N, C-alpha and C positions, 0 to 999 in steps of 0.2 A: 118383414126382413126390408129396413130402411134402403133408401136409395143412396148411390154412391155418390158424393159431390166430385166434380170434375176438379184436376189439382188447378188446373191453369183458371181460376175464377178471373174473372176482369173486372175492376172496379165498377161501379154504377157510374154510368154518365152522370154529370154534374149540370143541372138546368138551373137558370134562373127567372123566377117565377114573382114578377113587378106585384106589391100589395097596395092597400088604399087605393089612392085616386093619383097610378102611376101606371106608366106603357115602359116596353123595353123598347129600345129603338137599335137598328145598325145605321148609324149616321154613312151618308155616303161620302168619298174619297174626297179631300181636298182638291182643287183643282192645281195645276202646274203650267196650266195656259190659257190665254185670255180666250175670249170668243172669236178675237180677230186673227189669233194663231200663235200669237207672240208666247215663245216659252219663257217662265220665270226661271230665276236662279233658285236653287235649291231651299233658300231662306227663306224665300218669300213663298208664300201660297194665296189663295183668295180662299176665305174661309167659306166653307160650305153648313148651310143650316134645312138642308134638305137631310132625310133619310127615310129607311121605311120601319114600319111598325116588325116587332120581331113575336113580341106577346104585350097581352094585354090582361090588368089585373082583374079579378072575379067583378070588383065594385063597379071599374068603368064599363065591364061586358053589360052590365046590368041597365046602367045609367043611360035612357035613351037621350040625356042632352049631348052625348058625343058618339055622331054614328061613325064610327073609327071601327075598322076592323083590323085583323092580323094580315100581311105583306102591302095594305097601304102603304103609299108613297106621300110622306107629310112636310111641310115647312115646319122648323118650329124653333122656340128662343132658346138658345144655348147656356142662357144664362145660371139655370140652376141644375143643369145636367151633371149625373152624376156616373164617372167611368165604369164599365164593368170589366175588372182585368183577368178574362180567360180566356184572350187569344193574344198573340204576338203584336195585330196589327192594332188593336183596343180601340176598337170603332163601336162596340156596345156601350150602349149609355140607358141609364134608367132616368126618364123625365116625369115630371106631373105632368097631367093630362091638361092643366091648363096652360102648358107652355106649347102645346101642340096649338098652332095657330091657323094650319090650312091643311087640306088634304086635296091632293091631286086626282082627277076625274076624268074619267074619258066619256063623251058624252055619245053611249051607242046608239040614242034615239033619231041622231040627224036631226040637227037643230033647226029651227027655221029662222026666216030672215028677213 
């Protein structure tokens, strides 16, 4: 006897998996205030070039030239960023791994000096 399927089948959750030499990032929010505390009008924002790695393609994960991991905070060049329209705030982007220009790291070893 076959098991019955529930009538309220939920649709499968859609995910984005970058392919080739690309990564999926969540861009940090653009700033509405300067570092000195001046609030900017709604039409003016300081563009943010930082974000977090959400997913890495299998090709990039295997490449030792790119020491990046999921959840790393990065600095990136937005020139080739492709927006992924899955969310209302639209902060997900697929970018070529070559556009990751820096990774923010915390030195847990207690640096010398």
